[in-house]
Structure formats: C-alpha cells, structure tokens
C-alpha positions in Angstrom: 7.0 -29.9 -2.6 7.0 -27.0 0.3 3.6 -26.3 1.8 4.6 -22.5 1.5 4.2 -22.4 -1.9 0.3 -23.6 -1.9 0.0 -20.9 0.9 1.5 -18.1 -2.3 -0.9 -20.1 -4.9 -4.0 -19.5 -2.5 -2.9 -15.9 -1.5 -2.5 -14.5 -4.8 -6.3 -15.0 -6.3 -7.6 -13.9 -2.7 -6.2 -10.3 -3.6 -7.0 -11.0 -6.9 -10.8 -10.7 -5.4 -10.7 -8.6 -2.7 -8.5 -5.5 -4.2 -9.7 -6.5 -8.1 -13.5 -6.0 -7.1 -13.2 -2.9 -4.6 -10.2 -0.4 -5.9 -10.0 -1.2 -9.7 -13.3 -1.4 -10.2 -14.3 1.0 -8.0 -14.4 4.1 -10.7 -16.7 1.9 -12.9 -19.5 2.7 -10.6 -19.1 6.1 -10.2 -21.3 7.8 -13.0 -24.6 5.3 -12.5 -24.5 6.0 -8.9 -24.1 9.6 -9.3 -27.0 9.4 -11.3 -29.0 7.0 -9.6 -28.8 9.2 -6.2 -27.8 12.7 -7.5 -24.3 12.4 -5.6 -21.6 14.9 -6.7 -18.0 13.7 -8.0 -16.9 14.4 -4.8 -19.4 12.8 -2.8 -19.3 9.5 -4.6 -15.2 9.8 -4.8 -15.5 9.2 -1.0 -16.7 6.0 -0.9 -13.1 4.7 -1.6 -11.8 7.2 0.8 -14.1 5.8 3.7 -13.0 2.2 2.7 -9.6 3.1 3.0 -10.3 4.8 6.4 -12.0 2.1 7.8 -9.2 -0.5 6.8 -6.8 1.7 8.7 -8.7 1.8 11.9 -9.4 -1.8 12.1 -5.5 -2.7 11.0 -4.0 -2.5 14.5 -6.2 -5.0 15.8 -6.2 -7.1 12.4 -2.6 -7.5 12.5 -2.3 -8.2 16.0 -5.2 -11.2 16.2 -2.9 -12.6 12.5 0.0 -13.1 15.1 -1.8 -14.6 17.7 -4.5 -16.6 15.7 -6.2 -18.2 13.2 -5.4 -16.3 9.6 -7.3 -18.9 8.1 -10.8 -18.3 10.1 -9.8 -14.3 9.2 -10.0 -14.9 5.8 -12.6 -17.2 5.3 -15.0 -14.6 7.7 -13.7 -11.4 5.4 -14.9 -13.4 2.4 -18.3 -14.0 3.9 -18.5 -10.3 4.8 -17.4 -9.0 1.9 -20.0 -11.1 -0.2 -22.9 -9.9 2.3 -21.8 -6.2 1.4 -22.1 -6.5 -2.5 -25.4 -8.0 -2.2 -26.6 -5.8 0.1 -25.1 -2.5 -2.3 -27.2 -4.4 -5.2 -30.5 -3.7 -2.6 -29.7 -0.1 -1.7 -32.3 2.7 -2.1 -30.5 6.2 -1.0 -27.0 6.9 -1.0 -26.3 7.0 2.7 -26.9 3.0 2.7 -24.3 2.7 -0.3 -21.6 4.8 1.8 -22.6 2.4 5.0 -22.5 -0.5 3.7 -19.3 0.0 1.4 -17.5 1.3 4.8 -18.3 -1.6 6.9 -18.8 -5.1 5.4 -16.8 -4.1 1.7 -14.4 -2.2 3.6 -13.7 -4.6 6.5 -14.5 -7.4 4.7 -12.3 -7.1 1.7 -8.9 -6.0 4.4 -9.6 -9.9 6.2 -8.6 -11.7 3.0 -6.9 -8.7 1.0 -2.9 -8.0 1.3 -2.9 -6.6 4.6 -3.7 -11.1 5.6 -2.4 -12.6 2.8 1.3 -10.6 3.2 0.9 -11.5 6.8 0.4 -15.2 5.9 3.5 -15.3 3.3 5.7 -13.9 6.0 4.9 -16.8 8.4 5.8 -19.0 5.7 8.8 -17.6 4.0 11.8 -15.8 5.9 14.8 -16.1 3.2 13.2 -16.0 0.0 10.5 -13.7 1.4 10.5 -10.9 -1.2 10.1 -13.5 -3.8 7.0 -15.5 -2.5 5.5 -11.9 -1.5 6.3 -10.5 -4.7 4.3 -13.8 -6.7 1.3 -13.4 -4.2 1.0 -9.7 -4.7 1.0 -10.7 -8.7 -2.9 -11.5 -7.9 -4.0 -8.2 -7.0 -2.5 -7.1 -10.5 -4.9 -9.5 -11.6 -7.7 -9.1 -9.8 -6.9 -5.3 -11.8 -6.5 -7.0 -15.2 -9.3 -9.2 -15.2 -12.2 -7.6 -13.0 -12.6 -4.2 -14.6 -13.3 -5.3 -18.6 -15.7 -8.3 -16.7 -17.8 -5.6 -14.0 -17.8 -3.2 -17.2 -19.4 -6.4 -19.1 -21.6 -6.8 -16.3 -23.1 -3.2 -16.1 -23.8 -3.2 -19.7 -25.5 -6.1 -19.5 -27.6 -6.7 -15.9 -26.7 -2.7 -14.9 -25.3 -1.8 -11.6 -27.3 -3.6 -9.4 -27.1 -7.2 -11.0 -23.7 -6.4 -11.1 -23.0 -6.0 -7.6 -25.3 -9.0 -6.5 -23.6 -11.2 -9.1 -20.0 -10.1 -7.9 -21.5 -10.4 -3.9 -22.1 -14.3 -4.8 -18.9 -15.2 -6.3 -16.9 -13.2 -3.5 -19.0 -14.9 -0.6 -17.9 -18.6 -2.8 -14.1 -17.7 -2.3 -14.4 -18.7 1.3 -14.7 -22.2 0.7 -11.2 -22.8 -0.3 -9.8 -20.5 2.1 -11.3 -22.8 4.8 -10.3 -25.8 3.0 -6.4 -25.1 2.1 -4.9 -22.4 4.5 -3.0 -23.2 7.0 -1.8 -20.2 9.3 2.0 -21.4 10.1 4.5 -23.8 8.9 4.5 -25.2 12.2 0.8 -26.8 11.5 2.1 -28.8 9.0 5.9 -30.1 10.5 7.6 -27.4 8.9 9.7 -24.0 9.1 10.2 -20.9 6.8 11.8 -21.8 3.4 10.7 -25.4 3.3 12.4 -27.4 5.5 10.3 -30.3 7.2 10.4 -31.2 10.7 9.8 -33.8 13.1 7.3 -32.7 15.6 9.4 -33.0 18.3 11.9 -30.4 16.3 14.7 -32.4 14.9 15.2 -32.8 11.3 13.5 -35.9 10.5 14.0 -35.2 6.3 14.9 -32.3 4.6 15.0 -30.2 1.8 15.8 -26.3 1.0 13.9 -24.0 -1.2 16.3 -21.4 0.2 19.6 -21.0 1.1 20.3 -21.9 5.2 22.9 -21.7 7.4 21.5 -24.7 9.3 24.0 -27.8 9.3 21.8 -30.8 7.6 20.7 -32.8 10.8 20.8 -29.8 13.2 17.8 -29.3 15.7 15.3 -27.5 13.8 12.7 -24.7 15.1 10.9 -22.4 14.2 13.5 -19.8 15.7 10.5 -16.5 16.0 11.8 -14.0 18.5 9.4 -12.6 21.0 7.8 -9.7 18.9 8.1 -6.5 19.8 5.4 -4.2 21.4 3.5 -1.5 20.3 5.3 1.0 22.2 8.3 -0.2 20.9 7.2 -0.5 17.5 5.9 3.3 17.4 9.6 4.3 19.0 11.2 2.3 16.1 12.5 4.6 13.2 11.9 2.1 10.5 8.5 2.1 11.2 8.0 5.7 10.6 10.5 5.7 7.7 8.4 2.9 5.9 5.2 4.6 6.5 6.1 7.9 5.4 8.1 6.3 2.3 5.4 4.3 1.1 2.4 6.5 2.0 3.8 9.4 -0.1 4.4 6.8 -2.9 0.5 5.5 -2.3 -1.0 9.1 -1.8 -0.6 9.6 -6.0 -2.0 5.6 -6.5 -4.9 6.4 -4.5 -5.8 9.4 -7.5 -5.0 6.8 -9.4 -7.8 4.2 -9.1 -10.2 6.5 -8.0 -9.9 8.8 -10.8 -8.0 7.2 -14.0 -11.2 5.9 -15.9 -13.1 9.3 -15.5 -10.3 10.8 -16.4 -9.9 9.1 -19.8 -13.9 9.5 -20.3 -13.2 12.9 -19.6 -11.0 12.9 -22.7 -13.4 11.4 -24.7 -12.8 7.6 -24.2 -15.3 5.1 -24.0 -15.9 3.2 -20.7 -14.6 0.3 -22.6 -11.1 2.1 -23.2 -10.9 3.7 -20.0 -11.7 0.2 -18.5 -8.5 -1.0 -20.7 -6.5 1.7 -19.8 -7.3 0.3 -15.8 -6.1 -3.5 -16.9 -3.3 -2.2 -18.6 -2.5 -0.6 -15.7 -3.4 -3.4 -13.6 -1.3 -6.1 -15.6 1.9 -4.2 -16.2 2.0 -4.3 -12.2 2.7 -8.6 -12.4 5.9 -7.5 -13.9 6.7 -5.1 -10.8 5.5 -7.6 -8.6 7.9 -10.1 -9.6 10.5 -8.2 -10.6 10.8 -6.1 -7.6 9.9 -8.5 -5.1 13.0 -10.7 -6.8 15.1 -8.0 -6.0 14.3 -7.5 -2.5 16.1 -10.3 -1.8 19.6 -9.5 -3.6 19.9 -6.1 -3.4 19.4 -2.8 -0.8 16.5 -2.4 -0.3 16.6 1.4 -0.2 17.5 1.0 -3.7 14.9 -1.4 -5.1 12.2 0.9 -3.1 13.0 4.5 -4.4 13.6 2.3 -8.1 10.1 1.6 -8.2 8.6 4.8 -7.1 10.7 6.7 -10.0 9.0 4.6 -12.3 5.6 5.4 -11.0 6.5 9.0 -11.1 8.3 8.3 -15.1 4.6 7.0 -15.8 3.0 9.9 -13.8 4.6 12.6 -15.7 3.4 10.9 -19.1 -0.5 11.5 -17.6 0.2 15.0 -16.8 1.4 15.3 -20.7 -2.5 14.8 -21.8 -1.0 12.2 -23.9 -3.0 10.4 -27.1 -4.6 7.0 -26.2 -1.5 5.3 -26.9 0.6 7.5 -24.9 -1.4 7.3 -22.2 -1.6 3.4 -22.3 2.0 3.6 -22.1 2.1 6.1 -19.1 -0.3 3.4 -17.5 2.1 0.5 -18.0 5.0 2.2 -17.0 2.8 3.2 -13.8 2.3 0.2 -13.2 5.2 -2.0 -13.1 6.2 1.1 -10.6 3.2 0.5 -8.5 3.4 -3.6 -8.5 6.7 -3.1 -6.8 5.6 -1.4 -3.3 3.5 -4.1 -2.0 6.1 -7.0 -1.9 8.8 -4.1 -1.1 6.5 -3.0 2.0 6.6 -7.0 3.1 10.0 -7.4 2.4 10.9 -4.6 4.2 8.7 -5.1 7.1 10.1 -8.5 7.2 13.5 -7.4 7.3 13.4 -4.8 10.4 10.6 -7.2 12.5 10.8 -10.4 11.9 7.8 -13.1 11.7 6.4 -12.6 15.1 5.9 -8.8 14.4 5.1 -8.7 10.5 1.3 -8.5 11.5 1.3 -6.0 14.4 3.8 -3.6 12.5 1.9 -4.0 8.8 -1.3 -3.3 11.0 -0.1 0.0 13.1 1.4 1.2 9.7 -2.0 0.9 8.0 -3.8 4.1 10.2 -0.3 6.0 10.1 -0.6 6.1 6.4 -4.2 8.0 6.9 -2.8 11.3 6.3 -1.6 10.4 2.8 -4.1 7.6 1.9 -6.7 9.6 2.7 -5.7 13.1 1.1 -5.3 12.3 -2.6 -8.5 11.4 -4.3 -10.7 13.9 -2.6 -8.4 16.2 -3.1 -8.2 15.4 -7.0 -11.7 15.7 -7.0 -12.1 19.0 -5.4 -9.5 20.2 -7.7 -11.3 18.7 -10.7 -15.2 20.4 -9.2 -13.6 23.8 -9.4 -11.5 24.1 -12.5 -12.9 21.1 -14.6 -9.8 19.3 -15.3 -7.4 17.3 -13.1 -3.8 18.7 -14.5 -3.5 20.8 -11.7 -4.2 17.8 -9.3 -1.9 15.3 -11.4 1.3 17.9 -11.4 1.2 18.3 -7.5 1.5 14.6 -6.8 4.9 14.1 -8.0 6.2 16.1 -5.1 4.7 13.7 -2.9 6.7 10.7 -5.2 10.2 13.1 -5.0 9.6 12.6 -0.8 9.2 9.5 -0.9 12.3 8.6 -2.5 14.4 11.2 0.0 12.6 9.2 2.3 13.4 6.0 1.6 17.3 6.7 1.8 16.6 7.1 5.7 15.7 3.6 6.3 18.5 1.2 8.4 18.2 -2.5 7.6 19.5 -4.6 10.2 22.1 -7.4 9.0 20.0 -10.0 10.6 16.2 -10.3 10.6 14.9 -10.5 14.4 14.1 -13.7 15.0 16.1 -15.9 12.3 20.2 -16.9 11.9 19.6 -15.8 8.3 21.1 -12.7 6.7 18.0 -10.3 6.6 19.1 -8.2 3.2 22.2 -8.5 1.7 23.2 -5.4 2.8 24.2 -4.1 6.1 23.1 -1.1 7.1 22.8 -0.3 10.6 20.5 -1.2 13.6 16.5 -0.4 13.2 
C-alpha cells in the first residue's frame, strides 16, 4: 500500500482536532465567558479574530519551514502547544488571560498541525491525485465540527467551562504521540515518490505500482521531480497567488461569520444550546460530502468552475439563513452551506499545487494566509458590531452575500498552467494559460 494514504489517514484526524476544538466549539464558550468576566459579545468574539490574525502572521514562516524541514516535528510540537494552551485557559482568572492564551499557544499550536500543515504534508505525497487526497484529509475538519460541538456541549453541562477546557487540553496534548510515531514528511524518506511509486535509493525503480496515472514508462529512472521553489518575491508577483487569495478570502469572510455567530444566532431565535450545537454539527457534517465531492472534481474538471460552484452553493445556503426560517429550514441551509464550504479547502490546495508545485506549496499557502487578513478578520467583528447596535443579525448576514458574488467573479481570472511546476504530469484537465 502506498504510504501516502497512511499520511492522509493521519492528516484527517489532525484536522478534526485542530479545527473542531477551536473554530467549531468557539461559540459554545461565548456565553459562559461573557458571564464569568463581564465581557461584551464583541469583546468575546474578538478571540476568534485574534486566532485568525496570529495564525496568519506565523503562516509565512511556518510554510517556509515545512518546505525545508520536518513537518512531523512541527505537527507534534503544535499538538503539545495547543494542549498546554487549553489547560492554561481552564485556570484563567481574568479576561485578558483568556485572550493571551488563546491568541498564543492555542492559535499557534493548532496551526502547526492543522489544515496548513496537513495540506502541505499531503501535497508533498501526491500530484495527479492531489485533489482527491486533499479532500479526504480535509474531511477531518468537517468530522471535527460534527463530533466535537455536541461532545463539548455535554462537557460544559457536566463540568462547566473550566472543566471542559481542561479535558480538551489533555486530549489534544496526547495527539502528539501518533503524529510523532507515524508521520513522514516526504515520500523520499521511505523510498517512494508522489502518487505511489516505490523507488530504490539510487533513484531507479526496483518495483513499482501506480495508484494514479503517470506518463513515465515502467523501468525508467524515477526521481522526485521537484523544481526549485519560487522565492517570496516571485510568489508575490504572481497573478495566480493574488487571484486565489482574493477569491477564497472573500468566500471565507462569510464562513468566519458563520462559525462565530451561528450558535448565538440560533439561540437568539429561541432554540436551545443543544439544538444550536446540532446545527453546527449538521453544517460540519455536510462538509464531509463537500470535501470529497469537490476534491475529486478538482482532479477532473476546470478548477475555476469547480470553485465557483462551491461558492455558489454556499451563497444559496446563506440566503436560507437570511430568510429567518424555521428550525428545519435553518437546518437545510446549514447543510447546503456545509457542502459548499467543504469544497474550499481541497480546492485551495489543488489550485496552489497546480500553480506552484510541490516545492513551493508550503511557502505559497503560508503567504496567502496573511494576505487574507482583510477578509478573514473583518467578518465576525463587523457582524458582532451590527448585532450590538441592531439587536439581530439580519443586516450583517445580508451584506455578506455580496462577498460571495465577488468571490465567483474573481475566480474567473485564475490561469492554471497546463503542467504543474516540477512535474511531467498535467496539472489540470484544462490548459488555461501560463501563471
């Protein structure tokens, strides 16, 4: 069995823990923390904004480190950091301590073994089937959002917010053990090359089997064909980097609003915390289908069209939220948004790999994170500010439909190269010009 699929199997639960115990359960802690420390909704919501801000700031350095060094060491260290941060939060005695711990140990730690790390790891192992592999790995983020909100809600009910954070922290720290034991940063470390070809240490093929298409004839010399990565300056001059950043940043602007405000929105409408958590679980669970479907489509069809379809589905679900629906209609809207959002992460990785190759994948994704600041940071606090002044979310939710329309329009400007840099294989079924 190609070891790359084992890497995918490790990456998926890593995403589940890193995102499920931060973004997806954040809303459950708003009310108890507001009550404990007398904070406003806006101040409490800023914790999620700080997490995004810090992760964006460290992303360029982290991405470059992953392209050059041991992804395994970075991921294991991150799990220990996040676990320590959650344990520390359980002992916080002032609101500023909550913000400091969440924006440092929790933010950096979760980022070290979350989607950026696992996407970079999987991209090192796959080329022709990268979209599918990234989609399967990204299923973990949805599963984390599906599983952890009701579990954490039960912990909150049984042990209070401090006890829940303590148990979460111990669990996350223990995740460093399987990461350290089983992750391998690159296929060359175990005598393989991307997509499942076993190679001898000399670089010639001793035995081979292919899990994906390849143009290399059997018995031909094999090597990890990895072109030199673009420098930071070259990446910043790339049209594709800016197009990917703008399109996905605009789409994720509304996603940040949803993660921070879906549970409070549902509770404001009279639904219990348990039913509100069910909505978040439904949204996250539907993302499983989105990640698998859109990840597979990215390997077969025009990636721009696939991205536009995912964003359009997100917009359709968002429209259902604005309609002030019943619980069943709100549930349907969350399912639609989940499928659309689910496709964004594997599409981001597939587009980045197709445009910049294995060697520059981590650096390119690392640069895009801080460039998305204007989009990711603005949404949740703007929605909270409007809520504090109007008493509901209608105005805020309506405005974010425009960001989704702009995301689709900008995606049309992307130019995917016919051949992935550093690879003899077609990077996309469509040849749409040079980067």
